[in-house]
C-alpha positions as CSV (number, residue, x, y, z in Angstrom):
1,M,-6.5,15.3,16.3
2,H,-7.7,14.7,12.9
3,S,-4.0,13.8,11.6
4,Q,-3.9,11.6,14.9
5,G,-7.3,10.2,14.0
6,I,-8.4,11.2,17.6
7,D,-12.4,11.9,17.7
8,Y,-12.3,13.0,21.2
9,Y,-9.7,14.8,23.1
10,L,-9.4,15.1,27.2
11,V,-7.3,17.8,28.2
12,Q,-6.6,17.5,31.6
13,S,-3.4,20.4,32.3
14,P,-4.9,23.7,33.5
15,A,-2.8,25.7,31.2
16,N,-3.5,23.9,28.6
17,R,-7.4,24.2,29.9
18,Y,-7.3,27.6,30.7
19,Y,-5.3,28.6,27.1
20,L,-8.5,26.9,25.1
21,S,-11.4,28.1,26.9
22,G,-10.6,30.9,29.9
23,F,-11.6,28.4,32.2
24,E,-9.2,28.0,35.3
25,L,-5.6,28.7,35.2
26,F,-4.7,26.5,38.9
27,D,-6.1,23.6,40.1
28,P,-6.8,23.2,43.5
29,Q,-4.2,21.1,44.5
30,C,-2.2,18.7,43.2
31,N,-4.3,16.0,43.9
32,E,-7.9,17.4,42.7
33,S,-9.1,19.3,39.6
34,S,-10.8,22.2,38.9
35,G,-12.3,20.3,35.4
36,Y,-11.5,18.9,31.7
37,L,-12.5,19.9,28.5
38,V,-13.5,17.4,26.5
39,I,-12.6,18.7,22.7
40,S,-14.1,16.6,19.8
41,R,-14.4,17.9,15.9
42,D,-16.5,21.0,16.6
43,K,-17.3,21.8,20.3
44,A,-15.4,21.9,23.5
45,M,-17.2,20.7,26.7
46,L,-16.2,21.2,30.2
47,M,-16.6,18.2,32.4
48,T,-16.6,19.7,36.6
49,D,-18.2,19.5,39.9
50,P,-20.7,21.4,41.3
51,R,-18.4,24.1,42.9
52,Y,-17.6,25.3,39.8
53,L,-20.6,25.1,37.4
54,E,-21.2,28.8,37.6
55,A,-17.7,29.6,37.0
56,G,-18.3,27.4,33.8
57,K,-21.2,29.7,32.4
58,E,-18.8,32.4,32.2
59,H,-17.3,30.7,29.6
60,F,-19.5,27.8,27.7
61,P,-23.3,27.6,27.3
62,E,-24.6,25.4,30.3
63,E,-25.6,22.7,28.1
64,D,-21.8,21.9,27.6
65,I,-21.1,21.8,31.4
66,L,-21.1,18.1,32.5
67,I,-21.5,18.0,36.1
68,Y,-19.9,15.0,38.0
69,T,-20.0,14.4,41.3
70,Q,-19.0,11.4,44.0
71,N,-17.3,8.2,42.4
72,K,-16.0,11.0,40.1
73,Y,-14.1,8.2,37.9
74,Q,-17.2,6.5,37.4
75,K,-19.5,9.1,36.3
76,I,-16.7,10.7,34.3
77,N,-17.0,7.5,32.2
78,E,-21.1,7.6,31.9
79,L,-20.7,11.3,30.7
80,L,-18.4,10.0,27.9
81,K,-20.2,7.2,27.0
82,K,-23.4,9.6,26.7
83,L,-21.3,11.6,24.4
84,G,-20.6,8.9,22.2
85,V,-17.1,8.8,22.8
86,R,-15.3,5.4,22.4
87,S,-11.5,6.2,21.3
88,L,-10.4,9.1,23.4
89,G,-6.8,10.7,23.0
90,F,-5.5,12.1,26.6
91,E,-2.6,14.1,27.5
92,P,-0.5,11.1,28.9
93,Q,2.2,13.0,31.0
94,W,-1.0,15.0,33.1
95,M,-2.7,11.3,33.2
96,N,-2.9,9.2,36.6
97,C,-2.9,5.5,37.0
98,E,-6.1,5.3,39.0
99,F,-8.2,7.5,36.2
100,M,-6.4,6.0,32.8
101,E,-7.4,2.3,34.8
102,S,-10.9,3.7,34.7
103,L,-10.9,4.9,31.1
104,K,-9.3,1.3,29.6
105,K,-12.4,-0.5,30.8
106,E,-14.8,1.5,28.7
107,F,-12.6,3.5,25.5
108,D,-9.6,3.0,23.7
109,L,-7.2,5.3,25.0
110,V,-4.8,7.4,22.2
111,P,-1.7,8.9,24.1
112,A,-1.3,12.2,22.5
113,R,1.4,13.9,23.7
114,G,1.6,18.3,22.6
115,L,-1.8,18.7,20.7
116,V,-1.7,22.3,23.1
117,E,1.3,22.9,23.6
118,E,2.3,23.6,20.0
119,L,-0.2,26.0,19.8
120,R,0.8,27.9,23.0
121,L,4.8,27.5,21.6
122,I,4.0,30.7,19.1
123,K,2.5,33.6,21.2
124,D,0.7,36.2,19.4
125,S,0.5,40.0,19.8
126,Y,-1.9,39.9,22.7
127,E,0.4,37.6,24.9
128,I,3.7,39.0,23.7
129,E,2.5,42.2,25.7
130,L,1.0,40.6,28.4
131,I,4.6,39.1,28.8
132,R,6.3,42.5,28.3
133,D,4.2,43.9,30.8
134,S,5.2,41.0,33.7
135,C,9.4,41.9,32.2
136,R,8.6,45.8,32.8
137,L,7.5,44.9,36.5
138,N,9.9,42.0,37.2
139,H,12.6,44.7,36.2
140,E,11.0,47.4,38.1
141,V,10.9,45.1,41.4
142,F,14.4,44.1,40.7
143,H,16.0,47.8,41.1
144,S,14.0,48.0,43.9
145,V,15.5,44.9,45.6
146,E,19.3,45.6,44.5
147,A,18.6,49.3,46.5
148,M,18.1,47.6,49.4
149,L,21.2,44.9,49.1
150,E,23.4,45.2,52.1
151,P,24.7,42.9,54.8
152,G,22.7,41.6,57.8
153,L,19.1,41.7,55.6
154,K,18.1,38.0,55.8
155,E,17.4,35.9,52.6
156,T,13.9,35.3,53.9
157,D,13.4,39.1,54.2
158,I,14.2,39.7,50.6
159,A,12.3,36.8,49.5
160,W,9.1,38.8,50.7
161,S,9.8,42.0,50.2
162,A,10.3,41.2,46.5
163,E,6.5,39.2,46.9
164,K,5.2,42.2,48.5
165,M,6.3,44.6,45.7
166,F,5.3,42.5,43.1
167,R,1.5,42.7,44.4
168,E,1.6,45.9,45.4
169,K,2.3,47.0,41.3
170,G,-0.5,44.4,40.2
171,A,1.2,41.3,39.8
172,S,-1.7,38.8,41.1
173,G,1.2,36.8,42.4
174,L,4.4,35.0,41.9
175,S,5.8,32.9,38.6
176,F,7.4,30.6,41.4
177,A,8.8,30.8,45.1
178,T,11.5,33.3,44.8
179,I,15.3,31.8,45.0
180,V,17.6,34.0,47.1
181,A,20.8,32.7,48.3
182,G,23.6,33.9,49.4
183,G,27.6,32.8,49.9
184,P,28.5,29.2,49.2
185,R,24.6,28.6,48.5
186,S,24.8,30.8,45.5
187,A,26.0,27.6,43.3
188,L,22.0,25.7,44.3
189,P,20.7,26.8,41.2
190,H,17.1,26.6,42.8
191,A,18.4,27.1,46.7
192,I,15.2,27.7,49.5
193,P,15.8,31.1,51.4
194,R,16.7,30.8,54.6
195,D,16.4,32.5,57.6
196,M,19.5,33.6,57.9
197,P,21.4,36.8,57.1
198,I,23.6,37.4,54.1
199,K,27.0,38.4,54.8
200,N,29.5,41.1,53.4
201,E,31.6,40.3,50.1
202,E,29.8,37.3,49.3
203,P,27.8,36.8,45.8
204,L,24.0,36.8,46.7
205,L,22.1,34.6,43.9
206,L,18.2,36.2,43.2
207,D,16.2,34.5,40.6
208,M,12.2,36.0,40.5
209,G,8.9,36.5,38.6
210,C,5.9,37.3,38.4
211,R,2.3,36.7,37.1
212,L,0.4,39.8,35.3
213,G,-2.3,39.2,33.5
214,D,-1.9,35.7,33.4
215,Y,1.8,35.3,32.0
216,C,4.9,34.8,33.7
217,S,8.2,36.7,33.9
218,D,11.3,34.5,35.0
219,Q,14.8,36.8,35.5
220,T,17.9,36.0,37.8
221,R,20.6,38.1,38.3
222,T,24.0,37.7,41.0
223,F,24.8,40.8,42.5
224,W,28.3,41.0,44.9
225,V,27.1,42.2,48.7
226,G,29.9,44.6,49.5
227,N,32.5,46.7,47.6
228,N,35.3,44.2,46.9
229,P,34.3,41.5,44.4
230,S,36.3,38.3,44.4
231,S,38.6,37.4,41.1
232,E,36.3,34.4,41.3
233,F,33.4,36.2,40.9
234,K,34.5,38.7,38.5
235,S,35.4,35.8,36.6
236,A,32.9,33.9,36.5
237,K,30.5,36.8,36.2
238,K,32.1,38.0,32.7
239,M,32.4,34.4,31.3
240,V,28.5,33.7,32.1
241,I,27.2,37.3,30.8
242,D,29.7,36.9,27.5
243,A,28.1,33.8,26.7
244,Q,24.7,35.0,26.9
245,K,25.3,38.1,24.5
246,L,27.2,35.0,22.2
247,A,23.5,33.0,22.4
248,I,21.4,36.0,22.3
249,E,23.4,37.6,19.2
250,K,23.2,34.0,17.6
251,I,19.8,32.8,17.4
252,E,17.3,33.5,15.0
253,P,14.3,32.3,12.8
254,G,15.0,28.4,11.9
255,M,18.2,27.9,13.7
256,P,17.8,24.2,15.5
257,I,17.2,25.4,19.1
258,K,19.8,23.0,20.4
259,D,22.7,25.1,18.5
260,A,22.4,27.7,21.1
261,Y,22.9,25.0,23.7
262,D,25.9,24.0,22.0
263,L,27.0,27.3,21.4
264,V,27.3,28.3,25.0
265,R,28.6,24.5,25.3
266,T,31.2,25.5,23.5
267,F,32.2,28.8,25.2
268,F,32.4,27.3,28.3
269,E,34.7,24.3,27.1
270,K,36.7,26.8,25.4
271,Y,37.7,27.8,29.1
272,R,37.7,24.9,30.9
273,V,34.3,25.7,33.1
274,F,31.7,23.7,31.3
275,E,31.8,21.3,34.1
276,Y,30.3,23.9,36.6
277,F,27.3,24.5,34.0
278,T,24.8,21.9,35.2
279,H,21.5,23.0,33.7
280,A,19.9,23.9,30.2
281,L,20.3,27.1,28.5
282,G,16.7,28.3,28.9
283,H,13.2,27.0,28.1
284,G,10.0,28.7,27.0
285,I,7.7,31.4,29.0
286,G,4.1,32.0,28.9
287,L,1.1,30.9,31.0
288,E,3.7,29.0,32.7
289,T,7.3,28.7,33.8
290,H,8.9,26.1,32.2
291,E,7.0,25.5,29.2
292,H,8.1,23.9,25.7
293,P,10.9,24.5,24.7
294,S,13.6,23.3,26.5
295,L,17.2,24.5,25.1
296,G,19.2,21.8,26.2
297,P,21.4,19.4,24.0
298,M,18.5,17.0,23.2
299,S,16.3,19.7,22.3
300,K,14.1,19.2,19.2
301,G,12.8,21.9,17.0
302,L,13.8,24.9,15.7
303,F,13.4,29.0,16.7
304,M,10.4,30.5,15.3
305,P,9.2,34.1,15.4
306,G,6.6,34.2,18.3
307,M,8.8,32.0,20.8
308,V,9.4,34.0,24.3
309,V,12.3,31.8,25.8
310,S,15.1,32.6,28.6
311,I,18.7,32.6,28.2
312,E,20.4,31.7,31.1
313,P,23.3,30.6,31.4
314,G,25.1,29.8,34.4
315,L,28.6,28.8,36.7
316,Y,28.4,27.2,40.5
317,Y,31.4,26.2,42.6
318,P,30.5,24.4,45.2
319,Q,33.7,25.8,47.4
320,W,32.7,29.9,47.0
321,G,29.5,29.8,45.1
322,G,27.8,30.4,41.9
323,V,26.7,33.3,39.1
324,R,23.6,33.0,36.7
325,W,22.4,35.4,34.5
326,E,19.1,35.8,32.8
327,Y,17.2,37.8,30.4
328,M,13.9,36.8,28.6
329,V,13.9,37.0,24.9
330,L,11.3,37.4,21.8
331,I,12.1,35.3,18.6
332,T,11.6,37.7,15.9
333,E,12.1,37.6,12.4
334,E,15.3,39.1,12.8
335,G,16.8,37.1,15.7
336,A,16.3,37.4,19.6
337,E,14.6,40.8,21.0
338,V,15.6,41.0,24.8
339,L,12.3,41.6,26.7
């Protein structure tokens, strides 16, 4: 904040709010907020509505909780003016037009993207242990789900079974809606499970994760339902796993993040299948399933110890299906450790 000349910073992102204060990881819905943090040079204050006063007291002295009621944006402006705010930094990716127009009438606004995300980028030892626990549970549920796969089982049944197992084993919820896609639909990277049975001798893509201790896991496997996988499936799966192995072996601290994607791109180009690799190589994971950094062709920055990212190459063929294979890895002083 000091380097950007910001005296007060408005935090709207639920994950950033939680990371900095411990207050409310989630908002009730996309058009409603549990509250906002106002960060000054020497303290943090919570602005929220009366529903969250008692919850706020668990994390803030009551004098640092500013309550707004009706005419929300007008009340927030009044509260900020009482604090002496003139220039206000904000998260541009979280600011809606109505709120911004209201604030512009009273304050000099300074867009400041990524201040908190830069802190969240490097996980400390406590966060890493929570992520390990989340991954451990994900692996456990994957083994159970794989054992139950058989023709006739519906995609929605598989998704529901996974969710129940996660919750029964201690997860607070899912990292994201479970992806289950059989046959040609496995070529849809973010397919929604259907209320239709999976078929014999077809691929099945399963992407799932849980939230344990507030931290996310995210892993994908692609199975063959039946005993006679096609030559196309075996070839694609081998290329995907070999590409993933190449990236994991080469990643090290100080390496440009973009280079990991380029390694896999070059590998797939060698086998003339790059056109079937339609997304980034991976992404950061922590309090959110998708957070910085992105591992794509335009990625900035270097790999650093403490980062947790996914490595998930995939090949997708609309005619018969797709294969994705995903590990979460921790960047260490020596390289990349599979979690």
